[in-house]
Backbone as a chain_set.jsonl record, in Angstrom:
{"seq": "XXXXXXXXXXXXXXXXXXXXXXXXXXXXXXXXXXXXXXXXXXXXXXXXXXXXXXXXXXXXXXXXXXXXXXXXXXXXXXXXX", "coords": {"N": [[-43.219, -72.267, -106.376], [-40.472, -70.936, -108.063], [-39.319, -71.368, -111.371], [-36.032, -72.115, -112.522], [-34.592, -70.061, -114.74], [-32.203, -70.226, -115.996], [-31.341, -72.763, -116.377], [-31.303, -74.301, -118.832], [-29.327, -72.916, -120.24], [-27.139, -73.428, -118.661], [-26.831, -76.16, -118.928], [-26.513, -76.525, -121.667], [-24.404, -74.637, -122.722], [-23.114, -73.882, -125.098], [-24.994, -73.819, -127.074], [-26.755, -71.85, -129.275], [-29.767, -70.43, -129.724], [-32.005, -69.833, -132.442], [-33.487, -66.692, -133.182], [-36.934, -65.832, -132.761], [-39.737, -64.695, -134.671], [-41.485, -62.068, -133.399], [-43.97, -61.305, -134.254], [-45.132, -63.629, -135.077], [-44.997, -65.456, -133.09], [-46.225, -67.942, -130.85], [-48.457, -68.278, -128.005], [-47.414, -70.205, -126.317], [-44.683, -70.211, -127.085], [-43.996, -67.618, -126.336], [-44.369, -67.752, -123.552], [-42.351, -69.495, -122.845], [-40.084, -68.07, -123.269], [-37.398, -66.932, -121.775], [-38.574, -66.804, -119.216], [-40.972, -65.227, -119.36], [-43.808, -63.877, -117.938], [-47.113, -65.349, -117.911], [-49.312, -63.572, -118.033], [-48.18, -61.23, -119.15], [-47.317, -62.256, -121.586], [-49.801, -62.848, -122.736], [-50.793, -60.252, -122.943], [-49.038, -59.2, -124.831], [-49.797, -60.686, -127.086], [-52.478, -59.837, -127.35], [-52.145, -57.081, -127.896], [-50.692, -57.296, -130.264], [-52.572, -58.545, -131.939], [-54.62, -56.617, -132.014], [-53.366, -54.485, -133.3], [-52.473, -55.365, -135.735], [-49.947, -56.561, -135.623], [-46.492, -55.994, -134.595], [-44.5, -53.209, -135.379], [-42.308, -51.951, -134.484], [-39.878, -51.89, -131.795], [-40.532, -50.039, -129.908], [-43.28, -50.091, -129.714], [-43.629, -52.467, -128.346], [-42.559, -51.803, -125.886], [-44.609, -50.258, -124.83], [-46.393, -51.923, -123.617], [-47.77, -52.922, -120.584], [-45.724, -54.094, -118.038], [-43.604, -54.761, -119.581], [-40.424, -53.896, -119.752], [-37.176, -52.584, -118.975], [-35.13, -55.181, -117.84], [-36.753, -57.291, -118.728], [-37.602, -56.372, -121.216], [-35.136, -56.284, -122.529], [-34.536, -59.031, -122.56], [-36.565, -59.968, -124.203], [-35.784, -58.809, -126.641], [-33.457, -60.212, -127.057], [-34.411, -62.721, -127.636], [-36.403, -62.587, -129.581], [-37.287, -61.207, -132.838], [-38.422, -58.429, -134.799], [-40.388, -58.242, -137.618]], "CA": [[-41.789, -72.359, -106.589], [-40.083, -70.349, -109.332], [-38.406, -72.168, -112.19], [-34.746, -71.486, -112.8], [-34.566, -69.735, -116.156], [-30.855, -70.397, -116.527], [-31.0, -74.182, -116.41], [-30.923, -74.752, -120.168], [-28.059, -72.287, -120.602], [-26.075, -74.087, -117.911], [-26.672, -77.506, -119.462], [-26.068, -76.41, -123.057], [-23.915, -73.263, -122.873], [-22.648, -73.594, -126.441], [-26.13, -73.799, -127.998], [-27.369, -70.54, -129.514], [-31.037, -70.647, -130.389], [-32.394, -68.826, -133.416], [-34.531, -65.782, -132.718], [-38.267, -66.031, -133.317], [-40.454, -63.493, -135.082], [-42.471, -61.71, -132.383], [-45.279, -61.199, -134.901], [-45.642, -64.966, -135.382], [-44.818, -66.315, -131.915], [-47.417, -68.438, -130.176], [-48.484, -68.057, -126.562], [-46.48, -71.174, -125.745], [-43.317, -69.715, -127.331], [-43.799, -66.425, -125.511], [-44.254, -68.166, -122.157], [-41.078, -70.191, -122.663], [-38.971, -67.175, -123.558], [-36.721, -66.268, -120.659], [-39.487, -66.633, -118.077], [-41.983, -64.192, -119.554], [-45.038, -64.286, -117.253], [-48.261, -65.633, -118.772], [-50.114, -62.355, -118.201], [-47.488, -60.337, -120.087], [-47.367, -62.931, -122.888], [-51.15, -62.638, -123.252], [-50.91, -58.839, -123.314], [-48.314, -59.048, -126.097], [-50.65, -61.231, -128.151], [-53.64, -58.96, -127.511], [-51.693, -55.871, -128.583], [-50.326, -57.684, -131.63], [-53.802, -58.797, -132.7], [-55.34, -55.348, -132.186], [-52.619, -53.547, -134.143], [-51.951, -56.094, -136.892], [-48.531, -56.871, -135.439], [-45.555, -54.975, -134.115], [-43.608, -52.687, -136.417], [-41.111, -51.446, -133.819], [-39.716, -52.282, -130.4], [-41.192, -49.032, -129.068], [-44.642, -50.576, -129.475], [-43.531, -53.513, -127.322], [-42.323, -51.099, -124.62], [-45.863, -49.671, -124.355], [-47.172, -52.94, -122.919], [-47.521, -52.942, -119.148], [-44.946, -55.253, -117.625], [-42.443, -54.934, -120.461], [-39.476, -52.806, -119.576], [-35.93, -52.97, -118.334], [-34.542, -56.484, -118.144], [-37.702, -58.102, -119.504], [-37.523, -55.855, -122.585], [-33.851, -56.755, -123.064], [-34.646, -60.474, -122.811], [-37.397, -60.136, -125.398], [-34.976, -58.474, -127.807], [-32.489, -61.295, -127.238], [-35.095, -63.939, -128.038], [-37.29, -62.353, -130.724], [-37.051, -60.095, -133.744], [-39.663, -57.875, -135.361], [-40.312, -58.146, -139.077]], "C": [[-41.446, -71.843, -107.971], [-39.111, -71.255, -110.077], [-37.116, -71.397, -112.423], [-34.62, -71.294, -114.3], [-33.209, -70.012, -116.792], [-30.46, -71.853, -116.692], [-30.536, -74.616, -117.791], [-29.597, -74.146, -120.612], [-26.892, -72.951, -119.878], [-25.809, -75.483, -118.466], [-26.072, -77.471, -120.869], [-25.513, -75.015, -123.324], [-23.493, -72.902, -124.289], [-23.782, -73.479, -127.458], [-26.704, -72.394, -128.072], [-28.646, -70.78, -130.305], [-31.334, -69.505, -131.348], [-33.497, -67.954, -132.82], [-35.836, -66.091, -133.438], [-38.89, -64.685, -133.673], [-41.55, -63.208, -134.053], [-43.87, -61.612, -132.973], [-45.883, -62.551, -135.27], [-45.572, -65.905, -134.191], [-46.157, -66.709, -131.307], [-47.35, -68.106, -128.687], [-47.476, -68.983, -125.874], [-45.032, -70.705, -125.911], [-43.019, -68.487, -126.482], [-43.58, -66.797, -124.052], [-42.903, -68.817, -121.879], [-39.874, -69.267, -122.791], [-38.466, -66.464, -122.313], [-37.669, -65.898, -119.525], [-40.432, -65.441, -118.205], [-43.276, -64.649, -118.875], [-46.208, -64.446, -118.224], [-49.059, -64.37, -119.05], [-49.477, -61.408, -119.217], [-47.496, -60.952, -121.49], [-48.746, -62.727, -123.536], [-51.351, -61.191, -123.69], [-50.181, -58.564, -124.633], [-49.174, -59.538, -127.265], [-51.865, -60.35, -128.405], [-53.26, -57.695, -128.275], [-51.404, -56.188, -130.05], [-51.558, -57.897, -132.486], [-54.586, -57.519, -132.971], [-54.686, -54.421, -133.202], [-51.996, -54.202, -135.369], [-50.432, -56.294, -136.815], [-47.731, -55.695, -134.904], [-44.701, -54.507, -135.28], [-42.331, -52.114, -135.811], [-41.065, -51.936, -132.374], [-40.356, -51.262, -129.463], [-42.638, -49.421, -128.778], [-44.648, -51.632, -128.371], [-43.355, -52.872, -125.948], [-43.608, -50.522, -124.02], [-46.698, -50.648, -123.523], [-46.769, -52.985, -121.453], [-46.788, -54.23, -118.772], [-43.742, -55.53, -118.495], [-41.569, -53.697, -120.326], [-38.214, -53.347, -118.948], [-35.398, -54.306, -118.799], [-35.467, -57.357, -118.989], [-37.676, -57.668, -120.975], [-36.246, -56.353, -123.252], [-33.913, -58.239, -123.415], [-35.515, -60.757, -124.031], [-36.597, -59.856, -126.661], [-33.92, -59.532, -128.091], [-33.123, -62.524, -127.872], [-35.903, -63.788, -129.336], [-36.758, -61.248, -131.632], [-38.4, -59.626, -134.265], [-39.459, -57.707, -136.858], [-41.647, -57.75, -139.627]], "O": [[-42.057, -72.259, -108.955], [-38.2, -71.833, -109.484], [-37.121, -70.169, -112.509], [-34.548, -72.269, -115.048], [-33.095, -70.026, -118.018], [-29.339, -72.14, -117.111], [-29.48, -75.237, -117.916], [-28.82, -74.81, -121.298], [-25.786, -73.028, -120.414], [-24.664, -75.936, -118.468], [-25.224, -78.295, -121.21], [-26.114, -74.269, -124.098], [-23.511, -71.725, -124.65], [-23.543, -73.078, -128.597], [-27.091, -71.817, -127.056], [-28.602, -71.279, -131.43], [-30.964, -68.357, -131.101], [-34.332, -68.428, -132.05], [-35.838, -66.554, -134.579], [-38.598, -63.667, -133.045], [-42.447, -64.03, -133.863], [-44.855, -61.816, -132.263], [-47.024, -62.614, -135.728], [-46.042, -67.04, -134.273], [-47.095, -65.913, -131.258], [-46.304, -67.702, -128.179], [-46.773, -68.569, -124.952], [-44.243, -70.795, -124.971], [-41.91, -68.337, -125.97], [-42.713, -66.232, -123.386], [-42.374, -68.691, -120.775], [-38.758, -69.657, -122.449], [-39.07, -65.49, -121.863], [-37.574, -64.814, -118.948], [-40.656, -64.725, -117.229], [-43.79, -65.716, -119.209], [-46.278, -63.753, -119.239], [-49.443, -64.123, -120.193], [-50.178, -60.844, -120.057], [-47.666, -60.235, -122.476], [-48.842, -62.467, -124.735], [-52.009, -60.933, -124.699], [-50.658, -57.783, -125.456], [-49.263, -58.88, -128.301], [-52.244, -60.137, -129.557], [-53.97, -57.284, -129.193], [-51.81, -55.456, -130.952], [-51.589, -57.475, -133.642], [-55.157, -57.361, -134.05], [-55.371, -53.66, -133.886], [-51.083, -53.64, -135.974], [-49.731, -56.206, -137.823], [-48.223, -54.574, -134.78], [-44.232, -55.319, -136.077], [-41.377, -51.823, -136.532], [-42.08, -52.342, -131.807], [-40.688, -51.6, -128.327], [-43.16, -49.111, -127.707], [-45.57, -51.679, -127.557], [-43.928, -53.336, -124.963], [-43.676, -50.318, -122.808], [-47.61, -50.234, -122.807], [-45.587, -53.074, -121.12], [-47.203, -55.323, -119.155], [-42.946, -56.421, -118.2], [-41.943, -52.6, -120.739], [-38.204, -54.468, -118.439], [-35.234, -54.543, -119.996], [-35.003, -58.081, -119.871], [-37.722, -58.51, -121.873], [-36.27, -56.792, -124.402], [-33.398, -58.655, -124.452], [-35.234, -61.676, -124.8], [-36.716, -60.586, -127.645], [-33.531, -59.727, -129.243], [-32.449, -63.283, -128.568], [-36.062, -64.747, -130.09], [-35.896, -60.461, -131.242], [-39.396, -60.345, -134.179], [-38.482, -57.106, -137.303], [-41.799, -57.614, -140.841]]}, "num_chains": 1, "name": "protein.A"}
């Protein structure tokens, strides 16, 4: 059964959460971000560790499974520094 990713937004529509640094996010934070699948979250961490972090969003786009709406959701939730 798939979890409804919009539940928290429906309960607390006025709450705007601060963005997290993608270069410091934990696996747990990645998994919780707008329903990012575990496999993609792990791939983000592997890429980040291999390349000493992300310096641009284009690097994030290179990861299999990150594109389109998922890419947009990542940009809404995280920043790169």
